[in-house]
C-alpha positions as a printed NumPy array, in Angstrom:
array([[  0.466,   0.091,  -0.005],
       [  2.511,   2.377,   0.957],
       [  5.037,   1.309,  -1.968],
       [  1.778,   2.235,  -4.254],
       [  1.56 ,   5.514,  -2.957],
       [  5.261,   6.229,  -3.396],
       [  4.993,   5.287,  -6.93 ],
       [  2.051,   7.155,  -7.326],
       [  3.812,  10.665,  -5.988],
       [  6.785,   9.852,  -7.753],
       [  4.958,   9.79 , -11.176],
       [  2.742,  13.042,  -9.821],
       [  6.831,  14.406,  -9.2  ],
       [  8.055,  13.494, -12.893],
       [  5.012,  14.989, -14.351],
       [  5.244,  18.192, -12.332],
       [  9.089,  18.228, -13.598],
       [  8.215,  18.131, -16.969],
       [  6.105,  20.962, -16.583],
       [  7.982,  23.071, -15.162],
       [ 11.214,  22.074, -17.193],
       [ 13.114,  24.94 , -17.187],
       [ 14.799,  24.154, -20.726],
       [ 10.986,  24.608, -22.113],
       [  9.254,  27.565, -19.691],
       [  9.481,  31.42 , -20.803],
       [  8.427,  34.449, -20.018],
       [  7.021,  37.347, -22.317],
       [  8.488,  40.861, -21.754],
       [  5.869,  43.571, -22.728],
       [  7.361,  46.565, -24.116],
       [  6.575,  48.599, -27.173],
       [  9.893,  48.243, -28.45 ],
       [ 11.03 ,  51.942, -28.829],
       [ 13.72 ,  52.127, -26.044],
       [ 16.614,  49.982, -25.418],
       [ 15.863,  46.279, -25.554],
       [ 17.084,  45.377, -22.462],
       [ 18.097,  41.719, -21.477],
       [ 15.794,  40.826, -18.307],
       [ 17.69 ,  37.911, -16.918],
       [ 15.704,  35.201, -15.456],
       [ 16.652,  31.989, -14.138],
       [ 14.708,  28.984, -12.809],
       [ 17.211,  26.11 , -11.42 ],
       [ 19.92 ,  27.774, -12.471],
       [ 18.506,  28.015, -16.125],
       [ 18.154,  30.92 , -18.654],
       [ 14.597,  31.479, -19.407],
       [ 14.09 ,  32.499, -23.   ],
       [ 11.571,  34.937, -23.945],
       [  8.229,  33.632, -25.671],
       [  6.834,  35.347, -28.873],
       [  3.531,  34.6  , -27.881],
       [  0.873,  33.495, -25.208],
       [ -2.469,  32.031, -25.186],
       [ -4.086,  32.783, -21.937],
       [ -7.623,  32.512, -21.45 ],
       [ -8.199,  32.278, -24.87 ],
       [ -6.387,  35.177, -26.433],
       [ -3.301,  34.735, -27.713],
       [ -0.918,  37.982, -26.117],
       [  2.346,  39.271, -27.783],
       [  4.895,  41.584, -26.238],
       [  3.938,  44.501, -28.088],
       [ -0.294,  43.868, -27.169],
       [ -1.161,  44.149, -31.025],
       [ -3.583,  41.236, -31.095],
       [ -2.605,  40.685, -34.418],
       [ -1.606,  36.703, -33.904],
       [ -5.153,  36.365, -32.345],
       [ -6.69 ,  38.048, -35.017],
       [ -5.198,  35.52 , -37.301],
       [ -6.373,  32.512, -35.102],
       [-10.008,  33.904, -35.356],
       [ -9.671,  34.628, -38.872],
       [ -8.708,  31.241, -39.714],
       [-11.295,  29.892, -37.105],
       [-14.036,  31.725, -39.01 ],
       [-13.045,  30.791, -42.416],
       [-13.993,  27.09 , -41.888],
       [-17.269,  28.265, -40.693],
       [-17.591,  30.725, -43.796],
       [-17.069,  27.449, -46.033],
       [-19.796,  25.194, -44.481],
       [-22.586,  28.653, -45.127],
       [-21.261,  28.713, -48.888],
       [-22.204,  24.777, -49.236],
       [-25.445,  24.846, -47.493],
       [-26.133,  28.011, -49.307],
       [-28.835,  27.341, -51.89 ],
       [-30.13 ,  24.106, -49.667],
       [-31.501,  26.233, -46.595],
       [-33.188,  29.084, -45.549],
       [-31.544,  32.334, -45.132],
       [-32.321,  32.374, -41.615],
       [-30.855,  28.898, -41.121],
       [-27.508,  30.528, -42.157],
       [-27.591,  33.512, -40.439],
       [-28.21 ,  31.35 , -37.348],
       [-24.594,  29.357, -38.269],
       [-23.301,  32.831, -38.287],
       [-24.772,  34.349, -35.052],
       [-23.987,  30.985, -33.309],
       [-20.444,  29.728, -33.932],
       [-19.069,  32.636, -35.712],
       [-19.65 ,  35.904, -33.879],
       [-19.172,  34.778, -30.648],
       [-15.506,  33.261, -31.458],
       [-15.042,  36.886, -33.003],
       [-16.309,  38.745, -29.746],
       [-14.944,  36.458, -26.965],
       [-12.761,  39.234, -25.312],
       [-13.2  ,  41.824, -27.941],
       [-13.127,  44.438, -25.221],
       [ -9.561,  43.649, -24.284],
       [ -8.548,  43.463, -27.858],
       [-10.498,  46.323, -28.966],
       [ -7.564,  48.726, -29.078],
       [ -5.722,  46.669, -32.116],
       [ -4.233,  47.957, -35.203],
       [ -6.648,  50.027, -37.996],
       [ -5.816,  46.818, -40.125],
       [ -6.668,  44.509, -38.076],
       [ -9.86 ,  45.755, -37.193],
       [-10.798,  45.943, -41.03 ],
       [ -9.911,  42.334, -41.198],
       [-12.158,  41.68 , -38.479],
       [-15.031,  43.469, -40.345],
       [-14.228,  41.522, -43.584],
       [-14.753,  38.52 , -42.229],
       [-18.333,  39.445, -41.192],
       [-18.489,  40.748, -44.895],
       [-17.272,  37.359, -46.125],
       [-20.261,  35.64 , -44.014],
       [-22.974,  38.4  , -45.084],
       [-22.145,  36.973, -48.612],
       [-22.207,  33.735, -47.876],
       [-25.912,  33.714, -46.103],
       [-27.241,  36.595, -48.941],
       [-25.604,  34.797, -52.136],
       [-24.852,  38.563, -53.067],
       [-21.717,  38.942, -55.395],
       [-18.409,  40.03 , -53.677],
       [-18.656,  43.606, -55.008],
       [-22.378,  44.47 , -53.241],
       [-22.432,  47.849, -51.357],
       [-21.161,  46.525, -47.662],
       [-23.473,  48.9  , -45.927],
       [-26.28 ,  47.221, -48.166],
       [-25.829,  43.805, -47.069],
       [-25.549,  44.778, -43.332],
       [-28.701,  46.528, -43.43 ],
       [-30.062,  43.38 , -46.039],
       [-28.752,  41.461, -42.652],
       [-29.765,  43.335, -40.119],
       [-26.143,  43.434, -39.138],
       [-24.091,  45.841, -37.496],
       [-20.364,  46.811, -37.847],
       [-17.917,  44.567, -35.303],
       [-16.935,  47.885, -34.106],
       [-19.883,  49.304, -33.34 ],
       [-20.688,  45.99 , -31.329],
       [-17.496,  46.324, -29.558],
       [-18.168,  50.019, -28.466],
       [-21.82 ,  48.566, -27.287],
       [-19.782,  46.091, -25.181],
       [-17.402,  48.648, -23.408],
       [-21.031,  50.758, -22.655],
       [-22.073,  47.772, -20.427],
       [-19.109,  47.037, -18.746],
       [-18.58 ,  50.529, -17.724],
       [-22.052,  50.732, -17.07 ],
       [-21.414,  47.81 , -14.25 ],
       [-18.435,  49.317, -12.825],
       [-19.657,  52.683, -12.43 ],
       [-22.557,  51.136, -10.676],
       [-20.811,  48.32 ,  -8.701],
       [-21.941,  45.206, -10.498],
       [-18.593,  44.423, -11.551],
       [-15.56 ,  42.669,  -9.574],
       [-14.088,  45.074,  -7.296],
       [-10.299,  45.053,  -8.74 ],
       [-12.428,  46.592, -11.8  ],
       [-14.093,  49.391, -10.26 ],
       [-10.581,  50.165,  -8.151],
       [ -9.39 ,  50.723, -11.934],
       [-11.916,  53.654, -12.764],
       [-11.697,  57.41 , -11.641],
       [-14.273,  59.453,  -9.655],
       [-16.43 ,  61.777, -11.372],
       [-15.809,  65.069, -11.923],
       [-18.185,  66.321,  -9.034],
       [-16.454,  64.401,  -6.525],
       [-12.764,  65.7  ,  -7.671],
       [-14.383,  69.538,  -7.928],
       [-15.159,  71.32 ,  -5.112],
       [-17.331,  73.702,  -7.767],
       [-20.716,  72.918,  -9.044],
       [-20.016,  71.69 , -13.558],
       [-21.918,  71.464, -15.928],
       [-20.421,  67.74 , -16.003],
       [-20.405,  66.678, -12.949],
       [-21.588,  63.265, -13.199],
       [-18.533,  62.561, -15.782],
       [-15.834,  61.014, -15.202],
       [-12.518,  61.854, -15.267],
       [-10.67 ,  61.729, -17.924],
       [ -6.836,  59.896, -17.382],
       [ -3.457,  61.544, -18.3  ],
       [ -2.4  ,  59.291, -21.855],
       [  0.763,  60.277, -23.29 ],
       [  1.052,  57.245, -25.304],
       [ -1.726,  56.164, -28.367],
       [ -1.572,  52.526, -27.135],
       [ -2.613,  53.678, -23.423],
       [ -5.276,  56.009, -24.923],
       [ -6.811,  53.292, -26.681],
       [ -6.738,  50.943, -24.03 ],
       [ -9.893,  50.159, -22.005],
       [-10.531,  51.987, -18.734],
       [ -9.357,  55.755, -21.247],
       [-11.587,  54.91 , -23.988],
       [-14.236,  53.604, -21.482],
       [-14.273,  56.527, -20.11 ],
       [-14.808,  58.717, -23.198],
       [-17.307,  56.652, -24.774],
       [-19.42 ,  56.858, -21.266],
       [-19.272,  60.666, -21.144],
       [-20.485,  61.141, -24.406],
       [-23.89 ,  59.546, -23.356],
       [-26.697,  61.604, -22.452],
       [-27.148,  61.753, -18.544],
       [-30.588,  59.742, -18.082],
       [-29.414,  57.123, -20.514],
       [-26.38 ,  56.97 , -17.624],
       [-28.927,  56.798, -14.844],
       [-30.915,  54.178, -16.475],
       [-32.401,  51.775, -13.401],
       [-31.332,  48.343, -14.902],
       [-28.553,  46.604, -17.198],
       [-31.412,  45.465, -19.381],
       [-32.835,  48.953, -20.007],
       [-29.427,  50.381, -20.116],
       [-28.839,  47.975, -23.129],
       [-31.788,  48.605, -25.003],
       [-31.084,  52.747, -25.055],
       [-27.6  ,  52.169, -26.3  ],
       [-28.248,  48.969, -28.583],
       [-28.531,  50.468, -32.603],
       [-32.045,  50.028, -33.566],
       [-31.922,  48.563, -36.784],
       [-35.317,  47.296, -38.937],
       [-35.108,  43.645, -40.626],
       [-37.492,  42.242, -42.861],
       [-38.386,  38.917, -41.415],
       [-39.615,  38.108, -45.058],
       [-36.053,  38.148, -46.607],
       [-35.1  ,  35.544, -44.309],
       [-37.597,  33.304, -45.525],
       [-35.952,  32.395, -49.137],
       [-34.221,  29.311, -50.529],
       [-32.907,  28.687, -53.367],
       [-31.284,  30.272, -56.774],
       [-34.185,  32.282, -57.276],
       [-33.935,  33.752, -53.608],
       [-30.165,  34.831, -54.337],
       [-31.404,  36.611, -57.466],
       [-33.765,  38.435, -56.487],
       [-31.54 ,  39.422, -53.36 ],
       [-28.822,  40.351, -55.653],
       [-31.819,  42.486, -57.463],
       [-32.751,  44.105, -54.205],
       [-28.703,  45.174, -52.996],
       [-28.747,  47.011, -56.729],
       [-25.848,  43.893, -57.824],
       [-27.12 ,  41.442, -59.804],
       [-26.808,  39.864, -63.25 ],
       [-28.907,  42.614, -65.088],
       [-26.628,  44.551, -67.524],
       [-27.986,  48.217, -65.804],
       [-26.025,  46.793, -62.445],
       [-22.986,  45.185, -64.563],
       [-22.287,  48.036, -66.324],
       [-22.153,  50.49 , -63.036],
       [-18.85 ,  48.496, -62.242],
       [-17.746,  48.122, -65.312],
       [-18.1  ,  44.382, -66.399],
       [-20.547,  45.43 , -68.969],
       [-19.729,  47.902, -71.849],
       [-23.562,  48.737, -72.175],
       [-26.564,  48.95 , -70.074],
       [-29.165,  47.992, -73.016],
       [-31.135,  44.907, -72.62 ],
       [-30.716,  42.687, -75.434],
       [-34.355,  42.779, -76.482],
       [-33.809,  45.743, -78.577],
       [-30.439,  47.383, -77.759],
       [-32.128,  50.436, -76.683],
       [-34.303,  49.857, -73.522],
       [-32.217,  49.696, -70.132],
       [-32.198,  46.28 , -68.407],
       [-33.124,  47.566, -64.764],
       [-35.102,  45.358, -62.438],
       [-38.067,  47.391, -64.067],
       [-37.794,  46.354, -67.732],
       [-36.384,  42.958, -66.48 ],
       [-40.098,  42.405, -64.538],
       [-42.344,  44.471, -66.624],
       [-41.436,  45.44 , -69.935],
       [-38.78 ,  43.299, -71.618],
       [-40.92 ,  41.303, -74.985],
       [-38.478,  38.351, -74.299],
       [-40.204,  37.199, -71.014],
       [-43.933,  38.12 , -71.644],
       [-44.953,  34.161, -71.313],
       [-43.538,  34.589, -67.807],
       [-44.808,  37.902, -66.962],
       [-48.49 ,  36.626, -67.654],
       [-47.931,  33.891, -65.228],
       [-46.497,  36.158, -62.567],
       [-49.248,  38.897, -62.84 ],
       [-51.837,  36.468, -62.484],
       [-50.075,  34.653, -59.293],
       [-50.213,  37.883, -57.72 ],
       [-53.464,  38.887, -58.538],
       [-54.694,  35.842, -56.508],
       [-52.754,  36.965, -53.622],
       [-55.355,  39.363, -53.116],
       [-52.854,  42.175, -51.577],
       [-54.085,  45.598, -50.853],
       [-50.723,  47.266, -51.905],
       [-50.298,  44.808, -54.743],
       [-53.688,  45.506, -55.94 ],
       [-53.103,  49.656, -55.887],
       [-50.096,  49.573, -57.23 ],
       [-51.58 ,  47.511, -60.057],
       [-54.418,  50.202, -60.85 ],
       [-52.008,  52.937, -60.281],
       [-49.575,  51.245, -63.55 ],
       [-46.666,  52.592, -61.361],
       [-44.15 ,  50.429, -62.806],
       [-40.971,  51.69 , -60.188],
       [-43.944,  51.762, -57.2  ],
       [-44.488,  47.99 , -58.204],
       [-40.968,  46.981, -58.858],
       [-40.284,  48.178, -55.024],
       [-42.601,  46.018, -53.769],
       [-42.012,  43.202, -54.955],
       [-38.473,  43.541, -54.326],
       [-38.373,  45.179, -51.044],
       [-41.901,  44.272, -49.654],
       [-44.464,  46.657, -48.429],
       [-44.184,  48.083, -44.739],
       [-47.919,  47.58 , -44.426],
       [-47.762,  43.869, -45.247],
       [-46.957,  41.425, -42.936],
       [-43.713,  38.902, -43.124],
       [-45.862,  36.208, -44.657],
       [-47.558,  38.474, -46.824],
       [-44.685,  40.132, -48.435],
       [-42.949,  36.281, -48.828],
       [-46.221,  35.254, -50.721],
       [-45.087,  37.843, -52.862],
       [-41.438,  37.281, -53.041],
       [-41.921,  33.436, -53.876],
       [-43.753,  34.718, -57.087],
       [-41.22 ,  36.93 , -58.184],
       [-38.6  ,  34.279, -57.56 ],
       [-41.025,  31.816, -59.683],
       [-40.655,  34.186, -62.447],
       [-36.569,  34.79 , -62.351],
       [-36.068,  30.912, -62.282],
       [-38.52 ,  30.605, -65.442],
       [-36.962,  32.919, -67.722],
       [-33.653,  31.438, -66.827],
       [-31.978,  35.193, -67.514],
       [-29.298,  34.583, -64.968],
       [-28.109,  31.063, -65.496]])
């Protein structure tokens, strides 16, 4: 019995030594690299330790200058695999399923600890935005040169930088209201009213920290103080975290009918909605086509209105489309048809109508998607 315990203790001590082997143990020296490169002589069991270039700590890859570039590289590599899966499922499943993949697996990985690495370089920030853009293109089936703002509006997404700022708002609110651990509350300076003897207009603003370096100014505490002071006083005095989140969250209007489509017809309708489709009018604007005229007479501009309602090449399919739209008994559609307003009609069948429910708009989109598929214009 004693021998068995001694053997266990010996094996444990061997593992401990292997884990803390001085020849394999390193340390990290954090520096901006502008001053002299001092050699820090750190020894363990008379063995000098070598400085590490990267170190993964609690899921964040740290570097000596804290620019988080290796961590951004890791996030991009990890996200690219999931974006590839979305591409493969793009024409098989409705868009809301593809969006769920992004919001469940990609965005949480990108936003883990993002209030810590938010002060990374502008280039790294743009690389992260490019990841979200690729995911948006994969979810919608849009062309890669589609307007970024239109893509985000189509999906109801906000830029990642805005989401990082919103996360800093929430964390600052928790620190100010003593809802965060004490070691965070101790880092935040007092308000200006407590630091001054006079009654100032900005008594409730937090005292700005003196910052000499740009790296320190962009770090969490100084940048969070600046963001916090920019909020209105009634927002900062919200009674709960939930109400504060609601007041500071960006309001995005999203059409639920856009997320229900599946297949090639839905993708082509989305491209028309985003003003970047296979129509000559859209291709001419980006220099792909020499002319924006339709092949029907080489004198009419092939825009969405011409393709849907005027082009004689698709008269047979258009008659079927009109009959299907009339069978829906939709008030907005019927009113547009009675007024013979082709541009308004195009706007309704492409973007939906504000007075329609998501189901009513989706019924209209299904008719248009069938028309697009039958014409084989984009094949």
